[in-house]
DRENBA-634979 format. One record per residue: residue number from 1; residue in one letter; x, z, y of N, C-alpha, C in turn. Coordinates in nm, 4 decimals, padded with zeros to 6 digits, m for minus. Layout:
REM DRENBA-634979
<n = NUM&res = A&n.px = X&n.pz = Z&n.py = Y&ca.px = X&ca.pz = Z&ca.py = Y&c.px = X&c.pz = Z&c.py = Y> $
...
END
This chain:
REM DRENBA-634979
<n = 1&res = M&n.px = m00.9567&n.pz = m00.3525&n.py = m01.0135&ca.px = m00.9932&ca.pz = m00.2358&ca.py = m00.9168&c.px = m01.1376&c.pz = m00.2113&c.py = m00.9193> $
<n = 2&res = T&n.px = m01.1791&n.pz = m00.0924&n.py = m00.9331&ca.px = m01.3143&ca.pz = m00.0591&ca.py = m00.9499&c.px = m01.3575&c.pz = m00.0026&c.py = m00.8233> $
<n = 3&res = N&n.px = m01.4961&n.pz = m00.0184&n.py = m00.7956&ca.px = m01.5478&ca.pz = 00.0323&ca.py = m00.6779&c.px = m01.5424&c.pz = 00.1768&c.py = m00.6618> $
<n = 4&res = E&n.px = m01.5481&n.pz = 00.2432&n.py = m00.7721&ca.px = m01.5339&ca.pz = 00.3987&ca.py = m00.7724&c.px = m01.3976&c.pz = 00.4326&c.py = m00.7184> $
<n = 5&res = L&n.px = m01.3013&n.pz = 00.3724&n.py = m00.7634&ca.px = m01.1522&ca.pz = 00.4105&ca.py = m00.7168&c.px = m01.1460&c.pz = 00.3722&c.py = m00.5735> $
<n = 6&res = I&n.px = m01.2006&n.pz = 00.2586&n.py = m00.5358&ca.px = m01.1848&ca.pz = 00.2265&ca.py = m00.3814&c.px = m01.2579&c.pz = 00.3260&c.py = m00.3014> $
<n = 7&res = Q&n.px = m01.3823&n.pz = 00.3761&n.py = m00.3551&ca.px = m01.4604&ca.pz = 00.4820&ca.py = m00.2762&c.px = m01.3952&c.pz = 00.6193&c.py = m00.2763> $
<n = 8&res = R&n.px = m01.3308&n.pz = 00.6484&n.py = m00.3817&ca.px = m01.2622&ca.pz = 00.7706&ca.py = m00.3979&c.px = m01.1302&c.pz = 00.7641&c.py = m00.3052> $
<n = 9&res = L&n.px = m01.0711&n.pz = 00.6573&n.py = m00.2866&ca.px = m00.9527&ca.pz = 00.6403&ca.py = m00.1893&c.px = m00.9976&c.pz = 00.6120&c.py = m00.0565> $
<n = 10&res = D&n.px = m01.1312&n.pz = 00.6001&n.py = m00.0323&ca.px = m01.1847&ca.pz = 00.5700&ca.py = 00.0993&c.px = m01.1226&c.pz = 00.4418&c.py = 00.1670> $
<n = 11&res = I&n.px = m01.1067&n.pz = 00.3475&n.py = 00.0849&ca.px = m01.0476&ca.pz = 00.2230&ca.py = 00.1375&c.px = m01.1375&c.pz = 00.1224&c.py = 00.1223> $
<n = 12&res = Q&n.px = m01.1870&n.pz = 00.0484&n.py = 00.2293&ca.px = m01.3055&ca.pz = m00.0396&ca.py = 00.2232&c.px = m01.2470&c.pz = m00.1759&c.py = 00.2359> $
<n = 13&res = F&n.px = m01.2699&n.pz = m00.2654&n.py = 00.1382&ca.px = m01.2329&ca.pz = m00.4113&ca.py = 00.1493&c.px = m01.3575&c.pz = m00.4896&c.py = 00.1908> $
<n = 14&res = L&n.px = m01.3418&n.pz = m00.5981&n.py = 00.2531&ca.px = m01.4497&ca.pz = m00.6925&ca.py = 00.2722&c.px = m01.5014&c.pz = m00.7572&c.py = 00.1447> $
<n = 15&res = E&n.px = m01.6068&n.pz = m00.8071&n.py = 00.1565&ca.px = m01.6658&ca.pz = m00.8609&ca.py = 00.0301&c.px = m01.6039&c.pz = m00.9803&c.py = m00.0211> $
<n = 16&res = N&n.px = m01.5230&n.pz = m01.0515&n.py = 00.0726&ca.px = m01.4836&ca.pz = m01.1864&ca.py = 00.0433&c.px = m01.3315&c.pz = m01.2044&c.py = 00.0666> $
<n = 17&res = P&n.px = m01.2458&n.pz = m01.1099&n.py = 00.0079&ca.px = m01.1014&ca.pz = m01.1385&ca.py = 00.0193&c.px = m01.0569&c.pz = m01.2690&c.py = m00.0234> $
<n = 18&res = N&n.px = m00.9411&n.pz = m01.3201&n.py = 00.0402&ca.px = m00.8969&ca.pz = m01.4451&ca.py = m00.0114&c.px = m00.8600&c.pz = m01.4524&c.py = m00.1653> $
<n = 19&res = C&n.px = m00.8175&n.pz = m01.3478&n.py = m00.2159&ca.px = m00.7897&ca.pz = m01.3452&ca.py = m00.3694&c.px = m00.9093&c.pz = m01.3531&c.py = m00.4600> $
<n = 20&res = A&n.px = m01.0294&n.pz = m01.3304&n.py = m00.4082&ca.px = m01.1398&ca.pz = m01.3268&ca.py = m00.4886&c.px = m01.1711&c.pz = m01.4684&c.py = m00.5437> $
<n = 21&res = S&n.px = m01.1187&n.pz = m01.5661&n.py = m00.4936&ca.px = m01.1601&ca.pz = m01.7096&ca.py = m00.5406&c.px = m01.0233&c.pz = m01.7686&c.py = m00.5845> $
<n = 22&res = T&n.px = m00.9227&n.pz = m01.6891&n.py = m00.6253&ca.px = m00.7955&ca.pz = m01.7274&ca.py = m00.6740&c.px = m00.7797&c.pz = m01.6786&c.py = m00.8143> $
<n = 23&res = D&n.px = m00.7123&n.pz = m01.7582&n.py = m00.9128&ca.px = m00.6806&ca.pz = m01.7121&ca.py = m01.0288&c.px = m00.5908&c.pz = m01.5785&c.py = m01.0328> $
<n = 24&res = P&n.px = m00.6309&n.pz = m01.4740&n.py = m01.0810&ca.px = m00.5512&ca.pz = m01.3437&ca.py = m01.0705&c.px = m00.4117&c.pz = m01.3632&c.py = m01.1139> $
<n = 25&res = E&n.px = m00.3821&n.pz = m01.4438&n.py = m01.2082&ca.px = m00.2478&ca.pz = m01.4625&ca.py = m01.2702&c.px = m00.1481&c.pz = m01.5013&c.py = m01.1481> $
<n = 26&res = V&n.px = m00.2082&n.pz = m01.5555&n.py = m01.0321&ca.px = m00.1239&ca.pz = m01.5889&ca.py = m00.9234&c.px = m00.0664&c.pz = m01.4648&c.py = m00.8623> $
<n = 27&res = F&n.px = m00.1316&n.pz = m01.3551&n.py = m00.8679&ca.px = m00.0843&ca.pz = m01.2261&ca.py = m00.7996&c.px = m00.0169&c.pz = m01.1280&c.py = m00.9029> $
<n = 28&res = F&n.px = m00.0064&n.pz = m01.1862&n.py = m01.0334&ca.px = 00.0703&ca.pz = m01.1093&ca.py = m01.1414&c.px = 00.1640&c.pz = m01.2174&c.py = m01.2042> $
<n = 29&res = P&n.px = 00.2551&n.pz = m01.2705&n.py = m01.1451&ca.px = 00.3365&ca.pz = m01.3729&ca.py = m01.2102&c.px = 00.4275&c.pz = m01.3216&c.py = m01.3118> $
<n = 30&res = E&n.px = 00.4579&n.pz = m01.3921&n.py = m01.4050&ca.px = 00.5473&ca.pz = m01.3368&ca.py = m01.5129&c.px = 00.6693&c.pz = m01.3300&c.py = m01.4618> $
<n = 31&res = R&n.px = 00.7663&n.pz = m01.2533&n.py = m01.5179&ca.px = 00.9098&ca.pz = m01.2214&ca.py = m01.4805&c.px = 00.9585&c.pz = m01.3685&c.py = m01.4620> $
<n = 32&res = G&n.px = 01.0365&n.pz = m01.3842&n.py = m01.3592&ca.px = 01.1100&ca.pz = m01.5119&ca.py = m01.3214&c.px = 01.0302&c.pz = m01.6056&c.py = m01.2370> $
<n = 33&res = Y&n.px = 00.9141&n.pz = m01.5801&n.py = m01.2340&ca.px = 00.8234&ca.pz = m01.6660&ca.py = m01.1498&c.px = 00.8055&c.pz = m01.6227&c.py = m01.0116> $
<n = 34&res = S&n.px = 00.7813&n.pz = m01.7126&n.py = m00.9152&ca.px = 00.7684&ca.pz = m01.6743&ca.py = m00.7803&c.px = 00.6500&c.pz = m01.6116&c.py = m00.7429> $
<n = 35&res = T&n.px = 00.6586&n.pz = m01.5067&n.py = m00.6466&ca.px = 00.5428&ca.pz = m01.4485&ca.py = m00.5907&c.px = 00.5042&c.pz = m01.5128&c.py = m00.4549> $
<n = 36&res = K&n.px = 00.5751&n.pz = m01.6082&n.py = m00.4138&ca.px = 00.5357&ca.pz = m01.6716&ca.py = m00.2921&c.px = 00.3983&c.pz = m01.7153&c.py = m00.2779> $
<n = 37&res = P&n.px = 00.3410&n.pz = m01.7868&n.py = m00.3805&ca.px = 00.2070&ca.pz = m01.8384&ca.py = m00.3575&c.px = 00.1136&c.pz = m01.7280&c.py = m00.3308> $
<n = 38&res = A&n.px = 00.1260&n.pz = m01.6088&n.py = m00.4070&ca.px = 00.0365&ca.pz = m01.5037&ca.py = m00.3869&c.px = 00.0647&c.pz = m01.4446&c.py = m00.2383> $
<n = 39&res = I&n.px = 00.1848&n.pz = m01.4351&n.py = m00.1936&ca.px = 00.2204&ca.pz = m01.3827&ca.py = m00.0630&c.px = 00.1591&c.pz = m01.4703&c.py = 00.0434> $
<n = 40&res = K&n.px = 00.1492&n.pz = m01.6125&n.py = 00.0186&ca.px = 00.0966&ca.pz = m01.6902&ca.py = 00.1119&c.px = m00.0484&c.pz = m01.6703&c.py = 00.1129> $
<n = 41&res = I&n.px = m00.1059&n.pz = m01.6446&n.py = 00.0243&ca.px = m00.2611&ca.pz = m01.6221&ca.py = 00.0194&c.px = m00.2851&c.pz = m01.5022&c.py = 00.0941> $
<n = 42&res = C&n.px = m00.2217&n.pz = m01.3953&n.py = 00.0603&ca.px = m00.2352&ca.pz = m01.2579&ca.py = 00.1284&c.px = m00.2124&c.pz = m01.2679&c.py = 00.2747> $
<n = 43&res = N&n.px = m00.1068&n.pz = m01.3378&n.py = 00.3173&ca.px = m00.0720&ca.pz = m01.3436&ca.py = 00.4669&c.px = m00.1819&c.pz = m01.4032&c.py = 00.5501> $
<n = 44&res = S&n.px = m00.2779&n.pz = m01.4788&n.py = 00.4923&ca.px = m00.3798&ca.pz = m01.5376&ca.py = 00.5749&c.px = m00.5155&c.pz = m01.4509&c.py = 00.5486> $
<n = 45&res = C&n.px = m00.5054&n.pz = m01.3484&n.py = 00.4822&ca.px = m00.6176&ca.pz = m01.2727&ca.py = 00.4491&c.px = m00.6446&c.pz = m01.1637&c.py = 00.5487> $
<n = 46&res = I&n.px = m00.7653&n.pz = m01.1433&n.py = 00.5937&ca.px = m00.7999&ca.pz = m01.0431&ca.py = 00.6866&c.px = m00.7965&c.pz = m00.9023&c.py = 00.6331> $
<n = 47&res = D&n.px = m00.7938&n.pz = m00.8877&n.py = 00.4940&ca.px = m00.7984&ca.pz = m00.7686&ca.py = 00.4192&c.px = m00.6549&c.pz = m00.7393&c.py = 00.3796> $
<n = 48&res = K&n.px = m00.5476&n.pz = m00.7891&n.py = 00.4260&ca.px = m00.4215&ca.pz = m00.7689&ca.py = 00.3909&c.px = m00.3800&c.pz = m00.6208&c.py = 00.4129> $
<n = 49&res = Q&n.px = m00.4026&n.pz = m00.5677&n.py = 00.5143&ca.px = m00.3585&ca.pz = m00.4208&ca.py = 00.5397&c.px = m00.4256&c.pz = m00.3204&c.py = 00.4525> $
<n = 50&res = P&n.px = m00.5605&n.pz = m00.3279&n.py = 00.4463&ca.px = m00.6170&ca.pz = m00.2230&ca.py = 00.3493&c.px = m00.5851&c.pz = m00.2493&c.py = 00.2046> $
<n = 51&res = C&n.px = m00.5594&n.pz = m00.3689&n.py = 00.1669&ca.px = m00.5090&ca.pz = m00.3948&ca.py = 00.0313&c.px = m00.3780&c.pz = m00.3315&c.py = 00.0095> $
<n = 52&res = L&n.px = m00.2857&n.pz = m00.3572&n.py = 00.0988&ca.px = m00.1484&ca.pz = m00.3066&ca.py = 00.0950&c.px = m00.1608&c.pz = m00.1542&c.py = 00.0766> $
<n = 53&res = E&n.px = m00.2277&n.pz = m00.0942&n.py = 00.1782&ca.px = m00.2476&ca.pz = 00.0540&ca.py = 00.1698&c.px = m00.3012&c.pz = 00.1063&c.py = 00.0421> $
<n = 54&res = F&n.px = m00.3906&n.pz = 00.0208&n.py = m00.0156&ca.px = m00.4460&ca.pz = 00.0624&ca.py = m00.1413&c.px = m00.3361&c.pz = 00.0650&c.py = m00.2496> $
<n = 55&res = A&n.px = m00.2662&n.pz = m00.0419&n.py = m00.2571&ca.px = m00.1487&ca.pz = m00.0351&ca.py = m00.3532&c.px = m00.0496&c.pz = 00.0642&c.py = m00.3300> $
<n = 56&res = L&n.px = m00.0068&n.pz = 00.0951&n.py = m00.2212&ca.px = 00.0802&ca.pz = 00.2021&ca.py = m00.1765&c.px = 00.0180&c.pz = 00.3384&c.py = m00.2174> $
<n = 57&res = T&n.px = m00.1039&n.pz = 00.3455&n.py = m00.1830&ca.px = m00.1691&ca.pz = 00.4933&ca.py = m00.2141&c.px = m00.1694&c.pz = 00.5234&c.py = m00.3709> $
<n = 58&res = I&n.px = m00.2018&n.pz = 00.4167&n.py = m00.4380&ca.px = m00.2117&ca.pz = 00.4501&ca.py = m00.5907&c.px = m00.0672&c.pz = 00.4229&c.py = m00.6630> $
<n = 59&res = N&n.px = 00.0217&n.pz = 00.3847&n.py = m00.5699&ca.px = 00.1618&ca.pz = 00.3519&ca.py = m00.6385&c.px = 00.1514&c.pz = 00.2549&c.py = m00.7393> $
<n = 60&res = E&n.px = 00.0855&n.pz = 00.1395&n.py = m00.7117&ca.px = 00.0652&ca.pz = 00.0263&ca.py = m00.7908&c.px = 00.2014&c.pz = m00.0297&c.py = m00.8289> $
<n = 61&res = G&n.px = 00.2431&n.pz = m00.0485&n.py = m00.9741&ca.px = 00.3774&ca.pz = m00.0823&ca.py = m00.9908&c.px = 00.3840&c.pz = m00.2436&c.py = m01.0401> $
<n = 62&res = F&n.px = 00.2696&n.pz = m00.3024&n.py = m01.0229&ca.px = 00.2633&ca.pz = m00.4439&ca.py = m01.0691&c.px = 00.1922&c.pz = m00.5345&c.py = m00.9784> $
<n = 63&res = G&n.px = 00.2259&n.pz = m00.6520&n.py = m00.9540&ca.px = 00.1460&ca.pz = m00.7608&ca.py = m00.8894&c.px = 00.1878&c.pz = m00.7607&c.py = m00.7339> $
<n = 64&res = V&n.px = 00.1095&n.pz = m00.8458&n.py = m00.6763&ca.px = 00.1207&ca.pz = m00.8707&ca.py = m00.5281&c.px = m00.0053&c.pz = m00.8123&c.py = m00.4705> $
<n = 65&res = Y&n.px = 00.0109&n.pz = m00.7265&n.py = m00.3736&ca.px = m00.0920&ca.pz = m00.6637&ca.py = m00.3005&c.px = m00.0627&c.pz = m00.6644&c.py = m00.1593> $
<n = 66&res = G&n.px = m00.1418&n.pz = m00.7054&n.py = m00.0690&ca.px = m00.1239&ca.pz = m00.7087&ca.py = 00.0763&c.px = 00.0009&c.pz = m00.7875&c.py = 00.1240> $
<n = 67&res = G&n.px = 00.0335&n.pz = m00.8907&n.py = 00.0484&ca.px = 00.1433&ca.pz = m00.9745&ca.py = 00.0866&c.px = 00.2838&c.pz = m00.9071&c.py = 00.0441> $
<n = 68&res = M&n.px = 00.2813&n.pz = m00.8201&n.py = m00.0382&ca.px = 00.4153&ca.pz = m00.7502&ca.py = m00.0950&c.px = 00.4253&c.pz = m00.7511&c.py = m00.2344> $
<n = 69&res = S&n.px = 00.5351&n.pz = m00.7748&n.py = m00.2864&ca.px = 00.5702&ca.pz = m00.7566&ca.py = m00.4307&c.px = 00.5817&c.pz = m00.6224&c.py = m00.4643> $
<n = 70&res = E&n.px = 00.5872&n.pz = m00.5674&n.py = m00.6015&ca.px = 00.6044&ca.pz = m00.4449&ca.py = m00.6307&c.px = 00.7423&c.pz = m00.3797&c.py = m00.5840> $
<n = 71&res = R&n.px = 00.8387&n.pz = m00.4682&n.py = m00.5768&ca.px = 00.9723&ca.pz = m00.4400&ca.py = m00.5226&c.px = 00.9765&c.pz = m00.4036&c.py = m00.3605> $
<n = 72&res = D&n.px = 00.8918&n.pz = m00.4958&n.py = m00.3175&ca.px = 00.8927&ca.pz = m00.4769&ca.py = m00.1686&c.px = 00.8065&c.pz = m00.3511&c.py = m00.1275> $
<n = 73&res = R&n.px = 00.7013&n.pz = m00.3295&n.py = m00.2016&ca.px = 00.6157&ca.pz = m00.1872&ca.py = m00.1806&c.px = 00.7028&c.pz = m00.0941&c.py = m00.2128> $
<n = 74&res = A&n.px = 00.7778&n.pz = m00.0778&n.py = m00.3217&ca.px = 00.8590&ca.pz = 00.0426&ca.py = m00.3520&c.px = 00.9458&c.pz = 00.0657&c.py = m00.2419> $
<n = 75&res = A&n.px = 01.0146&n.pz = m00.0396&n.py = m00.1880&ca.px = 01.1082&ca.pz = m00.0166&ca.py = m00.0792&c.px = 01.0430&c.pz = 00.0357&c.py = 00.0519> $
<n = 76&res = L&n.px = 00.9198&n.pz = m00.0032&n.py = 00.0809&ca.px = 00.8439&ca.pz = 00.0275&ca.py = 00.2038&c.px = 00.7975&c.pz = 00.1729&c.py = 00.1845> $
<n = 77&res = R&n.px = 00.7609&n.pz = 00.2084&n.py = 00.0592&ca.px = 00.7077&ca.pz = 00.3493&ca.py = 00.0200&c.px = 00.8285&c.pz = 00.4478&c.py = 00.0483> $
<n = 78&res = R&n.px = 00.9542&n.pz = 00.4062&n.py = m00.0024&ca.px = 01.0621&ca.pz = 00.5049&ca.py = 00.0182&c.px = 01.0927&c.pz = 00.5149&c.py = 00.1535> $
<n = 79&res = D&n.px = 01.0865&n.pz = 00.4075&n.py = 00.2429&ca.px = 01.1070&ca.pz = 00.4243&ca.py = 00.3920&c.px = 00.9949&c.pz = 00.5122&c.py = 00.4427> $
<n = 80&res = H&n.px = 00.8715&n.pz = 00.5015&n.py = 00.4033&ca.px = 00.7619&ca.pz = 00.5767&ca.py = 00.4623&c.px = 00.7772&c.pz = 00.7271&c.py = 00.4215> $
<n = 81&res = K&n.px = 00.8228&n.pz = 00.7445&n.py = 00.3042&ca.px = 00.8335&ca.pz = 00.8893&ca.py = 00.2617&c.px = 00.9517&c.pz = 00.9549&c.py = 00.3488> $
<n = 82&res = T&n.px = 01.0481&n.pz = 00.8747&n.py = 00.3696&ca.px = 01.1637&ca.pz = 00.9375&ca.py = 00.4530&c.px = 01.1149&c.pz = 00.9688&c.py = 00.5952> $
<n = 83&res = K&n.px = 01.0406&n.pz = 00.8808&n.py = 00.6524&ca.px = 01.0080&ca.pz = 00.8942&ca.py = 00.7755&c.px = 00.8880&c.pz = 01.0017&c.py = 00.7826> $
<n = 84&res = V&n.px = 00.7874&n.pz = 00.9968&n.py = 00.6983&ca.px = 00.6868&ca.pz = 01.0986&ca.py = 00.6986&c.px = 00.7496&c.pz = 01.2490&c.py = 00.6710> $
<n = 85&res = F&n.px = 00.8273&n.pz = 01.2685&n.py = 00.5822&ca.px = 00.8885&ca.pz = 01.3988&ca.py = 00.5590&c.px = 00.9625&c.pz = 01.4537&c.py = 00.6758> $
<n = 86&res = G&n.px = 01.0521&n.pz = 01.3625&n.py = 00.7411&ca.px = 01.1245&ca.pz = 01.4000&ca.py = 00.8553&c.px = 01.0361&c.pz = 01.4318&c.py = 00.9727> $
<n = 87&res = D&n.px = 00.9382&n.pz = 01.3390&n.py = 01.0013&ca.px = 00.8655&ca.pz = 01.3624&ca.py = 01.1201&c.px = 00.7658&c.pz = 01.4881&c.py = 01.0998> $
<n = 88&res = F&n.px = 00.7264&n.pz = 01.5076&n.py = 00.9835&ca.px = 00.6447&ca.pz = 01.6261&ca.py = 00.9653&c.px = 00.7215&c.pz = 01.7532&c.py = 00.9930> $
<n = 89&res = A&n.px = 00.8332&n.pz = 01.7548&n.py = 00.9173&ca.px = 00.9277&ca.pz = 01.8696&ca.py = 00.9285&c.px = 00.9756&c.pz = 01.8936&c.py = 01.0752> $
<n = 90&res = S&n.px = 00.9678&n.pz = 01.8015&n.py = 01.1563&ca.px = 01.0093&ca.pz = 01.8217&ca.py = 01.3017&c.px = 00.8921&c.pz = 01.8387&c.py = 01.3960> $
<n = 91&res = G&n.px = 00.7690&n.pz = 01.8601&n.py = 01.3290&ca.px = 00.6524&ca.pz = 01.9117&ca.py = 01.3974&c.px = 00.5632&c.pz = 01.7997&c.py = 01.4381> $
<n = 92&res = K&n.px = 00.5677&n.pz = 01.6726&n.py = 01.4117&ca.px = 00.4767&ca.pz = 01.5761&ca.py = 01.4449&c.px = 00.3591&c.pz = 01.6021&c.py = 01.3472> $
<n = 93&res = S&n.px = 00.2428&n.pz = 01.5580&n.py = 01.4243&ca.px = 00.1115&ca.pz = 01.5788&ca.py = 01.3433&c.px = 00.0932&c.pz = 01.4692&c.py = 01.2427> $
<n = 94&res = K&n.px = 00.0151&n.pz = 01.4991&n.py = 01.1524&ca.px = m00.0185&ca.pz = 01.3790&ca.py = 01.0525&c.px = m00.0821&c.pz = 01.2530&c.py = 01.1176> $
<n = 95&res = Q&n.px = m00.1654&n.pz = 01.2822&n.py = 01.2089&ca.px = m00.2323&ca.pz = 01.1713&ca.py = 01.2963&c.px = m00.1232&c.pz = 01.0878&c.py = 01.3661> $
<n = 96&res = Q&n.px = m00.0241&n.pz = 01.1566&n.py = 01.4334&ca.px = 00.0820&ca.pz = 01.0765&ca.py = 01.4987&c.px = 00.1631&c.pz = 00.9845&c.py = 01.3962> $
<n = 97&res = I&n.px = 00.2008&n.pz = 01.0619&n.py = 01.2791&ca.px = 00.2682&ca.pz = 00.9870&ca.py = 01.1910&c.px = 00.1903&c.pz = 00.8761&c.py = 01.1311> $
<n = 98&res = A&n.px = 00.0762&n.pz = 00.8875&n.py = 01.0986&ca.px = m00.0155&ca.pz = 00.7793&ca.py = 01.0515&c.px = m00.0147&c.pz = 00.6663&c.py = 01.1597> $
<n = 99&res = E&n.px = m00.0382&n.pz = 00.6928&n.py = 01.2657&ca.px = m00.0410&ca.pz = 00.5880&ca.py = 01.3877&c.px = 00.0974&c.pz = 00.5251&c.py = 01.3994> $
<n = 100&res = E&n.px = 00.2000&n.pz = 00.5918&n.py = 01.3755&ca.px = 00.3254&ca.pz = 00.5256&ca.py = 01.3946&c.px = 00.3664&c.pz = 00.4343&c.py = 01.2640> $
<n = 101&res = I&n.px = 00.3228&n.pz = 00.4737&n.py = 01.1603&ca.px = 00.3532&ca.pz = 00.3815&ca.py = 01.0460&c.px = 00.2335&c.pz = 00.2729&c.py = 01.0116> $
<n = 102&res = G&n.px = 00.1241&n.pz = 00.2931&n.py = 01.0886&ca.px = 00.0271&ca.pz = 00.1992&ca.py = 01.0907&c.px = m00.0657&c.pz = 00.2181&c.py = 00.9571> $
<n = 103&res = F&n.px = m00.0733&n.pz = 00.3320&n.py = 00.8975&ca.px = m00.1627&ca.pz = 00.3635&ca.py = 00.7732&c.px = m00.2283&c.pz = 00.4979&c.py = 00.8075> $
<n = 104&res = S&n.px = m00.3275&n.pz = 00.5163&n.py = 00.7115&ca.px = m00.4229&ca.pz = 00.6315&ca.py = 00.7172&c.px = m00.3623&c.pz = 00.7615&c.py = 00.7036> $
<n = 105&res = I&n.px = m00.4151&n.pz = 00.8525&n.py = 00.7471&ca.px = m00.3848&ca.pz = 01.0009&ca.py = 00.7271&c.px = m00.3935&c.pz = 01.0308&c.py = 00.5726> $
<n = 106&res = K&n.px = m00.4894&n.pz = 00.9730&n.py = 00.5061&ca.px = m00.4954&ca.pz = 00.9861&ca.py = 00.3534&c.px = m00.3752&c.pz = 00.9478&c.py = 00.2990> $
<n = 107&res = Y&n.px = m00.3105&n.pz = 00.8271&n.py = 00.3428&ca.px = m00.1947&ca.pz = 00.7959&ca.py = 00.2776&c.px = m00.0794&c.pz = 00.8875&c.py = 00.3205> $
<n = 108&res = V&n.px = m00.0671&n.pz = 00.9221&n.py = 00.4310&ca.px = 00.0302&ca.pz = 01.0274&ca.py = 00.4832&c.px = 00.0276&c.pz = 01.1516&c.py = 00.4043> $
<n = 109&res = N&n.px = m00.0997&n.pz = 01.2145&n.py = 00.3830&ca.px = m00.1247&ca.pz = 01.3373&ca.py = 00.2800&c.px = m00.0716&c.pz = 01.3013&c.py = 00.1496> $
<n = 110&res = K&n.px = m00.0946&n.pz = 01.1981&n.py = 00.0933&ca.px = m00.0525&ca.pz = 01.1585&ca.py = m00.0391&c.px = 00.1017&c.pz = 01.1478&c.py = m00.0540> $
<n = 111&res = L&n.px = 00.1709&n.pz = 01.0976&n.py = 00.0469&ca.px = 00.3118&ca.pz = 01.1064&ca.py = 00.0504&c.px = 00.3609&c.pz = 01.2460&c.py = 00.0685> $
<n = 112&res = L&n.px = 00.3045&n.pz = 01.3353&n.py = 00.1469&ca.px = 00.3471&ca.pz = 01.4679&ca.py = 00.1660&c.px = 00.3285&c.pz = 01.5501&c.py = 00.0342> $
<n = 113&res = R&n.px = 00.2235&n.pz = 01.5231&n.py = m00.0361&ca.px = 00.1922&ca.pz = 01.5888&ca.py = m00.1673&c.px = 00.3030&c.pz = 01.5534&c.py = m00.2584> $
<n = 114&res = E&n.px = 00.3667&n.pz = 01.4375&n.py = m00.2481&ca.px = 00.4663&ca.pz = 01.4002&ca.py = m00.3454&c.px = 00.6127&c.pz = 01.4624&c.py = m00.3228> $
<n = 115&res = R&n.px = 00.6194&n.pz = 01.5491&n.py = m00.2174&ca.px = 00.7420&ca.pz = 01.6096&ca.py = m00.1783&c.px = 00.7720&c.pz = 01.6990&c.py = m00.3022> $
<n = 116&res = S&n.px = 00.9089&n.pz = 01.6894&n.py = m00.3390&ca.px = 00.9497&ca.pz = 01.7711&ca.py = m00.4516&c.px = 00.9543&c.pz = 01.9180&c.py = m00.4148> $
<n = 117&res = P&n.px = 00.9472&n.pz = 02.0078&n.py = m00.5113&ca.px = 00.9445&ca.pz = 02.1501&ca.py = m00.4816&c.px = 01.0739&c.pz = 02.2046&c.py = m00.3926> $
<n = 118&res = G&n.px = 01.1934&n.pz = 02.1492&n.py = m00.4078&ca.px = 01.3015&ca.pz = 02.1901&ca.py = m00.3361&c.px = 01.3141&c.pz = 02.1337&c.py = m00.1906> $
<n = 119&res = E&n.px = 01.2103&n.pz = 02.0538&n.py = m00.1557&ca.px = 01.2082&ca.pz = 01.9850&ca.py = m00.0152&c.px = 01.1375&c.pz = 02.0768&c.py = 00.0763> $
<n = 120&res = H&n.px = 01.1825&n.pz = 02.0778&n.py = 00.2016&ca.px = 01.1196&ca.pz = 02.1690&ca.py = 00.2909&c.px = 01.0744&c.pz = 02.0760&c.py = 00.4101> $
END
């Protein structure tokens, strides 16, 4: 992850996340290996939420970020999209939606931009 990308996404990590002193392979286990060691490290990290939002925002398809595997993030993202589209269509503000799901307006905007042309 580059500083330029973090700045562009406006996601600020602390300078000493738990993963910084851990072998990166722990967070990118080979198929069939457990993600539990990485999730345990993430769950005790104060940067868990911004890390998860980063991975969701860029739609990261590999590894453990913010205590969630790629499969878990994909499910959460689908749930978020359903909620964001529905709430926005019913007149809720982006700020309200962001507060309800616990993520930034930038993430809500990203999800709304992904709406397919046939969706209203």
